[in-house]
Every structure is written in C-alpha cells, then in structure tokens.
N, C-alpha and C positions, 0 to 999 in steps of 0.2 A: 688574066690580071687587069687591074687598070689601066690607062693611060699611065705611061709611066711620067713624073714629075720633073721639072728641069733640076736638072746637074747636082744643082748645090744639095736637094732635097729629094738626095734619089733613096734613103729610107723612110724619112718621116720629114713630110713637109709643114710640122706644128702648126698648120693653119686652121683647126680646132684644138687648141691646146688648152689644157684643164688643169684644174687644181685634185686627184683622185684621195691625195690625202695629207695629212703632215704626220711627220715621223718625229717627237721630241726628243733628244739625244738628254735627257733631266739631269744626266751624271753621269762621267766618265768611271767614279767607281766601281767594283765589283767585286763580292766574296767570293768566284770561282777566278780561278788560272786555266783556262781552257790554254791548251797548246797549239788551235790551230785558228785562235782568233785572230778577225784581221784587224781589230784594233789594239794590237801587242806592241806598235810602237807610241798611241795616246798614252799623253802623260795623262797621269790618274790623279786629277784634284780632288781635291774635297772641296767642293766647288756647283752647289745643285742650279741648275737655270732659274731664278728669277721671275718674282710672277708679272713684274710689269714685261719682263719677256715672251711668259707666255701669252700673258693677255694682245702684248702687241699684233702675234701672232693670228691669235683668233680674228683679232678685230680685221687685222689685213685679209682673211682666208673671207668672210663674210663681205666686206668691202668688194671683194672679188667677185663673188658669187651674187651682188645684186646689180653692179656694175654689167654683168654679163646674162642678166635674166637668169641665174639661175636657184633661184633662194630655194628653191623646192627640194634641191639636191642636196641629200645629207652632208655634212662634215664629217669626214673620220679624220680623227685623232689618235695616233696609234704611242705608248708611251713607254720609250723606250732606255736602254741605257750602253754600256754599264749593266747595272741591274736597279731597274728603274725601283725595286720596294724599296729597297736602300732609302730613298727619300722619307718614307713614312705612311701614313694614312693621312695627319693633319697635312701636310705638303699635299695632299690630292682631294683631302677637303677643299682647301682655298680652292687648289684648281678646277672643280665643281663648280664650287661657288662663284669664279670668275664668270663658270659660261653659263652663270643664271642673269647675266646681262646681253645676252642673246635670244630671247624668247620669242624671234620669229624664224628661227635655222631650226634643225633637227641635228643634232651633235649625238655621233655616239662614238664610244669608246672603247681602248684594247691595252690590254697593258701584255707586252712580251718579256716573261721571263723565267729564272731559272727556276723558278719554283721551291729553291730552299727555305725563303723567310714566311711564305704562305700559312697564316693562323687562322683562327674561326672565326677573330677581328676581317680578317683581310677579306674572307669567305663573306662574309655578312655586310662589308663595304661594298665587292663588286655586286655584289646579289641588289643591294640598295639602286647603285647607278648603272645598274643593267649593261653593266662592262661585259665587253671580252677577254677573255684568258690566252693568250698561245703560251705553251708550254716548251722548250728548250731540251730536248731528250733526245740521246741517241739510242734508249734501246734499254735491255734487259739489264743488269750490274755489270758483267761481264764485259761487254760493248761500250756502257755507258761511261763507265771508269776509263776505259784507254787513254780518252783526251781533258771530261770534265770532271778534271777534279779541282779538290780546293788552294787555296794560296798555300798551304803545309802540304800540299800532297797526297791530301787525304780524300776517301769515296765520299763523293756528295751524291749518291745515289739515293740511298736511303731518304736522306729529306728533300732531294725531289720530288721521288715516291709521297710521302708524307703529305708534302701540298697538291698531287696529284691525287690522291685519294679524297682527302678532304674539299677538293672540286667535285667529283663523283657520287662523292656523297650527299654534299648542298644541293645537288644536280645545277653546278653550273652551268656556262657555254665554254669549253676549255677547246682545243687543237695542238698538236704537238709541229713541232718541226725540230725534224732530224737530220742531222750531218753527217755527207757520207764522207770518210777520209776510205785512204789504201788500208787503211787497216780494219773498218768494219764493214766494208762493204759487202766483203762474202756474208757478212750476216743479215743482209737486210732482208729476207725473207723470216728469220726468227725474229726481226725485230718487229714487224709489218703485225705479227700473228702478237706476241706480247704488249702492243699497242693497240688493238683491237680488244684484247682480254684486258685492259684496262682501262677500257670505255670510249679510248678518242673515236671520233666521227668524223674527223678529217684529221686528215697528215699532208706532211711537204717534205719530201725527200733535196735535200739543196748538197750537189757536191763541194767539196772542202777547195774552195780556191785560195791562193796567196799569191801578189804580185812574184816571177821569179822566187817561190821556197818548195824545198821537197816533199810540204806536208797536201799539195797541189795533188787533186781526185786523179791516179791513171785515167787517160780517157778510154783505152779498153776497159778495165776495168767499171766506170762507170756506164758503157753501153750493155756489159752482159751483167750488172746488179738490176738497172732499171728495167732492161727487159724480160727479166726472167721474174721479175716482181710484175709487171704487167698481167704476164700469165697467171701468176701467182694470187694476185689481185681478182682477175675476171672468176677466176676457178671459184676462187670459195669466200670473196668479201662484198662480192658486188653489192651496192647497192646497204649496205655493211657501213661502209667506211669510203669517203671519197679523198683519194689519195691525186692533192692539187696540179702537180704538176701534169699527169696523166689522164686524169679527166680531164683538164682544159687541152690536150690536146685531142683526145675522142672529142670531146664537142668542136673545135674547130674542123675537123674530121667528116661531122654529123653535121655541121654548120646551125647546131643548137642551142651555141651558147653567145651570151650576152655580153657576159664579165669572165675573164682569166687573169689570172697573173700579170703581173708587169713585164717579164722578158716576154712573151709571148702576144701583148696587146697591142704592138706600132703603137705605143703611146710614151716612149723612154724621156721620165723627166718630168711624170707627172705626179710622183709622190716624193714632196719635198721635205729634205730630213736638217733639221734645224739644231746646232750643237748649243752647249751650255750657255755660250757668248753670243747667242744668235746669229749665228753665219747661218745663210741658206746657202743649202746642196742640193742641183739636182736631182739627187739619186743618194740614199742611205749607203748604198754597195761602193762609193764614191766620192763619200766623205770624208777621209783621210788623206784626200789631195788636197792642198789649201788653195794649189792654181784654179780647180773646180767652182771655187766660191761663188756665187752670183750675187750676194748683198749680205747685208745684216738688216735683219726685220727691224731692230730700234732706229734703226736709219731709214730705213727704205722699202715701201710698200710691192708687195710681193707683183700689181702691173707694173711698177715701177723697171723690177727686176726684169721681168720678160722682155720689156723693149728697152732692156740698156743692153752695150756693149758685151757686158760679159755672160752673156745666156745665148747671148750670136757667137758669138766664140766656142762655145758648149755645142752650140746647133752643127755648127760646120764638123766638131769633133768626131759626134757622133753620125752623121754621114759621110764620113769616110770610111767606107766600107770598100770589099769589093764588089763589084761590078756582077760577078756569080751569084752573091746571094741573092739580086732581084733579078734577073734574066736568067740563070739556066738550072736556078735550083726549084728540084722537084716539090720539095715538100715549104716554099718559100713563103707560100700562103699560112702557113700553118707556126713557121718558127718565127717568120719577120724579124731574120736577123740576130737572133740569140742577145745576149745580154754585155750591152757597153764595158761594163766594168771591166770584163772577161777581156776585153781588146786594149784598152786603156793602160800604156805602160808608164805615165807620169810624165812631168814637163814635155805636156801637149804631144805626144808621139803615141799614135793609137798603131795594132795589127790591125789586118784586113779584115778578119774573121774571129768570130767567140772560140777561144781557146777550145771549147768545148764543141767546135762547127761537128766534126765526122762522129761521137756518140751521140747528140739531138738526134742527125740523119737517122742514123741506127734504129734508135728509139722510135720515131718517129714513121720511119717506114715501117718497123714490125706493129705499131699500130693500126698505121691506113692496112695494112694484107691480111690481120686480126679480122680488122671491122667487112673488108670485101671478102671474106672466107665467112666470117658469119650472118653477111646477110645474102650470100650464094645457099648457105644450107635452109637459110626462112624461104626465101624462094624454092626451092624445092620440097 
C-alpha cells in the first residue's frame, strides 16, 4: 500500500474530493410499502421537490466542475424517491428543460424506480431523453412479493414486470437492484436466472440493512449467498450479465477497472443526496440522519459545503475506523473499508468496522482464490 495519510485521514484524505453524482429525492411518496425500506421512519409528505431547488443544485454542480477545471466530466443526475415516477412526466419535462440552461456540460440522467408506473408514454420519454432506468426487483414472484408489496399488502410483481417488459420490448437501457434479506438470500441463484431471462444485463445485489433492526441480513447468509452466486455467475453467465459488486471486486483483483461502485471506490461522500427541501447529505444511505446534513442547496453552494464545518465533522466520522482495516487486512486495497452507513450508529457514534466486514472478507478472498486458480490453469 502507499504511505499512510495523517491519522485524521487514515481511511480517505479527501484531497481529490469530487462530485460523482447527485441523487435527487424528488418525493418521499411511494405506492409500495416494502417492509425492509430504509426510509420507513420518514414522513411521506405530499410534496415534490420544487424546480428552483433542482435548478440551484444543477447550477452549483456546474459551477463546481468549472471551478475545478472539470467541465469535460459528465454530470450524473439520479432521480430517486420514494417512487420518482409519481411526480409525472410533465414534472420531468420541466426538469429536462432546465438542463438546457447548461449547454456547455454533458448531463446524464438515470431513474431508480419500482417499475410499477411505467407506461409506453414513460418509455417514449426515457428514450427521447436517453435516460437510464434502474428497476428495484427482488426476483420471481414468490421472492419479490416477500417484501415488495403494495400499501394494501397486494402483490406488486405483475405491475413491476409489466414495466420491465415494456423496457425490454422498446430496447431501453435498464438494470436491476435486488435486495438480499434473510428470507430471499436462499433464492439468489434462481433470482439471477430469472433476471437474465428477463433481459437484465446489469444486476446489483445489495444486503438488506436497517440500523438495530432484525430485518438486517445475517452475515453468514450474506457470505454464503454471494460466494455461491459468484460461482454460478462464472459458470453460466460470465459475459452475459454484469453483477456489479462481484464484477467490481474482480476488477480490483485484476487491477483492470477504472470505475467501481461507491463502497469499493475509496471516495465516500461523492454521491450527494438532496432531499425535497434542498438539504444535502454526503451519501443517500445516511440521508435519514439529520445530523449528517452538510447544508442546503438553496442557501449554500457545494463548494462552500465542502469547506464547511459540517462536512469536516462528517470526514472525521468517516475516518473513525479500526486500524486493522488499513494496516492488517489482506483485502484492504479491494474493500476500502466498506460502507460508512453500516458503521454509523446515529448521534455522532460509529462502529469501528462495517457490519458486513466478515462476509465481505470471505467474498473477496473467494474471488481472489478463484482468479488465482483460473490464472494458474491458463499458465499450465
């Protein structure tokens, strides 16, 4: 490893801090009631983010890129919720009209949706705007409906699949996020088979996690599920589908990847989350903790936030990590300390390691050993 940074910055030194994306929480309203949702305690106000807040955020992003001589870097804008499609096409048409005020910048848009509200009109809109679509889907019906039910407790599966099949029929750019819970982890191979059959070429499996909640995925189940998934993927679907977390680990092991998901990137705090009122958080996963807000985009620019005391306090919390994660762990250069959200306990308190430290280690070692074995076979 490279020489250690000062103790205060023992995990990330933030010297090359960037904005990788903005996650717009345009509404807290949702037409589903997923029982593992990390935003369960959030008040579902019937309010959408106003267009002035949207414009202020994009303008500040543009200003930041220009100030740091990064105008050539695309702006990544992610439209999130709640369920973002609740806001309607007219709302997003106004959002895209705003983007025309920044002709010197490349802007890329993505929607993260449960898919239930997708119609042909939405499909036409996505294609016209060249927007990516991420679908939250946990697997075939008997898996998906374990947690992802409507407010009435009715199934959401058929509506989600109607949206998926419209995306596929119209050759849109779509990917999947599947949440692994204690109940669904045992079906992970069946889920991958299902998603591949439904045309998904990019899939992300994320562990169910809520602070101090029994719905959090067990560490042993997580390790076993992902190790089994890796072998199944390599045997049946390599080159056909990209499993983001496992593929990113492979890229780290082989040292042949330039961009990885945030929990392996070593750059926590670069995917900013903006709530309905314009409050900004360094990470969407921690946006339920009011004390981690670093400013409001309607009052303060991103440049000012990054030099402010609230962001400094957050950097201190991020770096409160066990020394063994830096100096003694044999997968440290792959893991990069894990996810801050799974260390933060609220009220300024942090655990020293990611809750999923042990399974992450097991998964990464398995990938390392599999690649080494594969490489040795090729040599022979």
